[in-house]
C-alpha positions in Angstrom: -54.4 20.9 -42.4 -51.9 20.4 -45.2 -53.8 17.4 -46.5 -57.1 19.3 -46.5 -55.6 22.2 -48.5 -54.1 19.7 -50.9 -57.4 18.0 -51.4 -59.2 21.3 -52.0 -56.6 22.2 -54.7 -57.1 18.8 -56.4 -60.9 19.3 -56.4 -60.6 22.8 -57.8 -58.2 21.5 -60.6 -60.6 18.7 -61.4 -63.6 21.0 -61.6 -61.7 23.5 -63.7 -60.5 20.7 -66.0 -64.1 19.3 -66.3 -65.5 22.7 -67.2 -62.7 23.2 -69.8 -63.4 19.9 -71.4 -67.1 20.4 -71.4 -66.9 23.6 -73.5 -64.0 22.4 -75.7 -65.5 21.2 -79.1 -62.3 21.1 -81.1 -61.1 18.1 -83.2 -57.7 16.7 -84.1 -57.1 15.1 -87.5 -54.4 12.6 -87.9 -53.4 12.0 -91.6 -51.5 8.9 -92.5 -52.2 8.4 -96.3 -54.4 6.9 -97.4 -55.9 7.0 -93.8 -57.5 9.8 -91.9 -58.3 9.7 -88.2 -60.5 12.4 -86.5 -60.6 12.5 -82.7 -61.7 15.2 -80.3 -59.2 17.3 -78.4 -60.5 15.9 -75.1 -59.9 12.3 -76.2 -56.4 13.3 -77.5 -55.5 14.8 -74.2 -56.7 11.7 -72.3 -54.8 9.5 -74.6 -51.6 11.6 -74.3 -51.9 11.6 -70.5 -52.5 7.8 -70.5 -49.5 7.3 -72.8 -47.3 9.5 -70.5 -48.4 7.6 -67.4 -47.9 4.2 -69.0 -44.5 5.2 -70.5 -43.4 6.6 -67.1 -44.2 3.5 -65.2 -42.7 1.3 -68.0 -39.4 3.1 -67.9 -39.4 3.1 -64.1 -40.0 -0.6 -64.1 -37.1 -1.2 -66.6 -34.7 1.0 -64.5 -35.7 -0.7 -61.3 -35.2 -4.1 -62.8 -31.8 -3.2 -64.1 -30.7 -1.8 -60.7 -32.1 -4.7 -58.8 -28.7 -6.5 -58.3 -27.1 -3.3 -57.0 -30.0 -2.8 -54.6 -29.8 -6.3 -53.3 -26.0 -6.0 -52.9 -26.4 -2.7 -51.0 -29.1 -4.3 -48.8 -26.9 -7.2 -47.9 -23.9 -4.8 -47.1 -26.2 -2.7 -44.9 -27.6 -5.7 -43.1 -24.0 -7.1 -42.6 -22.9 -3.7 -41.2 -25.8 -3.6 -38.8 -25.1 -7.1 -37.6 -21.4 -6.3 -37.2 -22.2 -3.1 -35.2 -24.6 -5.0 -33.0 -22.0 -7.8 -32.5 -19.3 -5.3 -31.6 -21.5 -3.6 -29.0 -22.4 -7.0 -27.4 -18.7 -8.0 -27.5 -17.7 -4.9 -25.5 -20.5 -5.5 -23.0 -19.4 -9.2 -22.7 -15.8 -8.2 -22.1 -16.7 -5.9 -19.2 -19.0 -8.6 -17.8 -16.0 -10.9 -17.7 -17.3 -13.3 -20.4 -14.1 -13.2 -22.4 -14.8 -16.2 -24.6 -18.1 -14.7 -25.8 -16.5 -11.3 -26.3 -13.9 -12.9 -28.6 -16.5 -14.8 -30.6 -18.7 -11.7 -31.1 -15.6 -9.6 -32.0 -14.8 -12.1 -34.7 -18.4 -11.6 -36.1 -17.9 -7.8 -36.0 -15.0 -8.1 -38.4 -17.5 -8.6 -41.2 -17.7 -4.8 -41.5 -14.3 -3.5 -42.7 -14.6 -0.2 -40.8 -15.0 -2.1 -37.5 -12.1 -4.5 -38.1 -9.6 -2.6 -36.0 -11.9 -2.1 -33.0 -13.0 -5.8 -33.2 -9.3 -7.0 -33.2 -8.5 -4.8 -30.2 -11.5 -6.2 -28.2 -10.7 -9.8 -29.2 -7.0 -9.4 -28.4 -7.8 -8.1 -24.9 -10.3 -10.9 -24.3 -7.7 -13.5 -25.3 -5.1 -11.8 -23.1 -7.5 -12.0 -20.1 -7.9 -15.8 -20.8 -4.1 -16.1 -21.0 -4.2 -17.3 -24.6 -1.0 -15.6 -25.7 -0.9 -17.2 -29.1 -4.4 -16.1 -30.1 -3.8 -12.7 -28.5 -0.7 -12.2 -30.7 -2.7 -13.4 -33.8 -5.3 -10.7 -33.2 -2.6 -8.0 -32.8 -0.9 -9.1 -36.0 -4.3 -8.7 -37.8 -4.5 -5.2 -36.4 -1.0 -4.3 -37.4 -1.8 -4.9 -41.1 -3.5 -1.5 -41.1 -0.9 1.3 -40.9 -3.3 3.9 -39.5 -3.8 1.9 -36.4 -0.2 1.5 -35.4 -0.6 3.6 -32.3 -3.3 1.5 -30.9 -1.4 -1.6 -31.8 1.8 -0.6 -30.1 0.2 0.7 -26.9 -1.9 -2.4 -26.5 1.1 -4.6 -27.2 3.1 -2.7 -24.5 0.3 -3.3 -22.0 0.4 -7.0 -22.8 4.2 -7.2 -22.5 4.1 -5.5 -19.2 1.6 -8.0 -17.9 4.1 -10.7 -19.1 6.9 -9.0 -17.2 8.8 -8.2 -20.5 9.6 -4.6 -19.7 12.4 -4.2 -22.3 10.1 -5.2 -25.1 7.4 -3.0 -23.7 9.6 0.0 -23.7 10.5 -0.7 -27.4 6.8 -0.8 -28.2 6.2 2.5 -26.4 9.0 4.1 -28.3 7.4 3.1 -31.6 4.1 4.4 -30.3 5.8 7.7 -29.5 7.2 8.0 -33.0 3.8 7.3 -34.5 1.5 9.4 -32.4 3.5 11.4 -29.8 3.7 10.9 -26.1 0.4 10.7 -24.1 -0.3 10.3 -20.4 -1.3 6.7 -20.7 1.9 5.9 -22.5 3.8 7.6 -19.7 2.0 5.5 -17.1 3.0 2.4 -19.0 6.6 3.6 -19.1 6.4 4.1 -15.3 5.4 0.4 -14.9 8.2 -0.7 -17.2 10.9 1.3 -15.4 9.6 0.0 -12.1 9.8 -3.6 -13.3 13.4 -3.0 -14.5 14.2 -1.2 -11.3 15.5 1.7 -13.4 14.9 4.2 -10.7 16.5 7.3 -12.3 14.2 6.8 -15.4 11.2 6.2 -13.2 11.8 9.5 -11.3 12.0 11.4 -14.6 8.7 10.0 -15.8 7.1 10.5 -12.4 8.0 14.2 -12.5 6.3 14.6 -15.8 3.2 12.8 -14.6 3.2 14.9 -11.5 3.2 18.1 -13.6 0.1 16.8 -15.5 -1.7 15.8 -12.3 -2.0 12.3 -13.9 -1.6 10.3 -10.6 -3.0 10.7 -7.1 -0.5 12.5 -4.8 -0.2 9.6 -2.4 0.7 7.3 -5.3 3.4 9.7 -6.5 4.9 10.0 -3.1 5.0 6.3 -2.6 6.6 5.6 -5.9 9.1 8.4 -5.4 10.1 7.0 -2.0 10.5 3.5 -3.4 12.7 4.8 -6.2 15.0 6.7 -3.9 15.2 3.7 -1.6 16.2 1.6 -4.6 18.9 4.2 -5.6 20.2 4.2 -2.0 20.5 0.4 -2.0 22.4 0.4 -5.3 24.8 3.1 -4.0 25.3 2.1 -0.4 28.5 0.2 -1.0 30.1 2.9 -3.0 30.9 6.1 -0.9 31.5 8.2 -4.0 28.2 7.2 -5.6 26.4 7.7 -2.4 28.0 11.2 -1.9 26.8 12.2 -5.4 23.3 10.8 -4.7 23.1 12.8 -1.5 24.1 15.9 -3.4 21.5 15.3 -6.1 18.6 14.4 -3.8 19.4 16.3 -0.6 15.8 17.6 -0.2 14.2 14.3 -1.0 16.5 12.1 1.2 15.9 14.2 4.2 12.2 13.7 4.2 11.0 11.6 7.2 9.9 8.6 5.1 13.3 8.3 3.4 15.5 9.3 6.3 15.7 5.7 7.7 16.9 4.3 4.4 19.4 7.1 3.9 20.9 6.6 7.3 21.2 2.8 6.7 23.0 3.5 3.4 25.4 5.9 5.1 26.1 3.5 7.9 26.9 0.7 5.4 29.3 3.0 3.5 31.0 4.2 6.7 29.4 7.6 6.4 28.5 7.7 10.1 29.3 11.4 10.5 27.0 12.4 7.6 24.3 10.0 9.0 24.5 11.7 12.4 24.1 15.1 10.8 21.1 13.9 8.9 19.5 12.4 12.0 19.9 15.6 13.9 18.3 17.7 11.1 15.4 15.3 10.8 14.8 15.0 14.5 14.9 18.8 14.8 11.6 18.8 12.8 10.0 15.5 13.7 10.6 12.9 16.3 11.2 9.4 14.9 12.0 6.5 17.2 13.8 4.5 14.5 16.3 7.3 13.9 16.9 7.8 17.6 17.9 4.1 18.0 20.2 4.3 14.9 21.8 7.4 16.4 23.1 5.1 19.2 24.6 2.6 16.7 26.8 5.1 14.9 30.6 5.0 15.2 31.0 8.7 14.7 30.9 11.3 16.2 32.1 10.3 19.6 29.5 8.9 22.0 30.1 11.8 24.5 29.1 14.3 21.8 26.1 12.3 20.8 25.1 11.9 24.4 25.0 15.7 24.8 22.7 16.0 21.7 20.4 13.2 22.9 20.0 14.8 26.4 18.7 17.9 24.6 16.1 15.7 22.8 15.1 14.2 26.2 14.3 17.6 27.5 12.3 18.4 24.4 10.4 15.1 23.9 10.1 13.8 27.4 10.9 10.2 28.5 10.2 8.4 25.2 11.2 4.7 25.3 13.5 4.8 22.3 15.1 8.0 23.5 15.8 6.5 26.9 17.3 3.4 25.3 19.5 5.5 23.1 20.8 7.4 26.1 21.4 4.2 27.9 23.4 2.7 25.1 25.4 5.9 24.6 26.3 5.9 28.4 27.3 2.2 28.0 29.7 3.2 25.2 31.2 5.9 27.4 31.5 3.6 30.4 29.0 5.4 32.5 27.5 2.3 34.0 25.3 3.9 36.6 23.7 6.3 34.2 23.3 3.6 31.6 21.5 1.3 34.0 19.2 4.1 35.1 18.2 5.1 31.5 17.7 1.5 30.4 15.6 0.6 33.5 13.4 3.6 32.8 13.1 2.6 29.2 12.0 -0.9 30.3 9.3 0.6 32.5 7.9 2.3 29.3 7.9 -1.0 27.3 11.0 -0.5 25.3 12.0 -3.3 22.9 14.5 -6.2 23.4 17.4 -3.9 22.5 17.1 -2.2 25.9 17.2 -5.5 27.7 20.3 -6.5 25.8 22.0 -3.3 26.6 21.1 -3.6 30.3 22.5 -7.2 30.3 25.7 -5.8 28.9 25.8 -3.2 31.6 25.4 -5.9 34.3 28.2 -7.9 32.7 30.5 -4.8 32.9 29.8 -4.3 36.6 30.2 -7.9 37.5 26.5 -8.8 38.0 26.7 -12.0 36.0 23.5 -13.5 37.5 21.4 -10.5 36.7 22.9 -10.5 33.2 22.1 -14.2 32.7 18.5 -13.6 33.8 18.1 -10.9 31.2 19.6 -13.0 28.4 17.2 -15.7 29.4 14.2 -13.3 29.1 15.5 -12.2 25.7 15.8 -15.8 24.5 12.4 -16.8 25.7 10.7 -13.6 24.4 9.3 -12.7 27.8 
């Protein structure tokens, strides 16, 4: 529709101009002594229009010719940028396809465009790292570090590589530089978590883990698993120092009484001669949840007296029924108190419910105490042969 209107306007102008020229009888005289040139107005208008058109196109041709080097240069730059963008896209795809050599080669081509240099260096460095080419990887990172505005990406990527190389101290230094450049982000905190785990720096790991938990940055089961591992590590480090262990119990009382950590806490207390505290802990945990491992450890304690523990264990028996571990615990406590008959009864009942070899050993000891050497020898033989 627009073209039709434009054509009609041109036709109308042409018709109007034709009519105007038809009735225009004027002349123009051009004097250049001793010459005189007379031409009609119509011819003068045509000549002026032709001169204008010729001049316009001549000037345009001159300008275009003079700008030709610039146009060619811009075209080459544009073509190089397009090729670099395409190479970078294909490099990223190749990286995620696992074709790391191709990804590195394409990333090198992408560096032809200056604005893509940092991204290309990152992709190439990660590809070289996956191929375990540490020297080439570091070369790519050094190329990236030349640009100050990409220091955050450089340091975070470097920290990841160092963690994979098990160089946690250097990784933490890189993360500290990243924090100074661009603040502290969730990904950096996850990397710090890995570094502290490699260093077995459990207090620092727990601090970072608390921050990540507040931000909901890790699944709950992962957080609980790491927290349990950290507390077990702290217990192992403090188990031979009663003072340190006492401070640790005071600091993490709620954590250490959780069922998944109670076993490790009891072991640490037993190794540091804190049997009375271990007994109290076992009693508190078993009041909420029955755990066979803790029941058996209860029989191994040196304090409180076996008679007192026997009274507590009998209460558990009434609450839990004839659990194998509980019967074995009662039998071993009766053995410690010299109650041979009751010990034999409990241990035999534990055996009927498929208790472990500990019950057999305790029963053999009972037989030795009462002079039944042959029966004791038979039980020792069963233990030795695994029957």
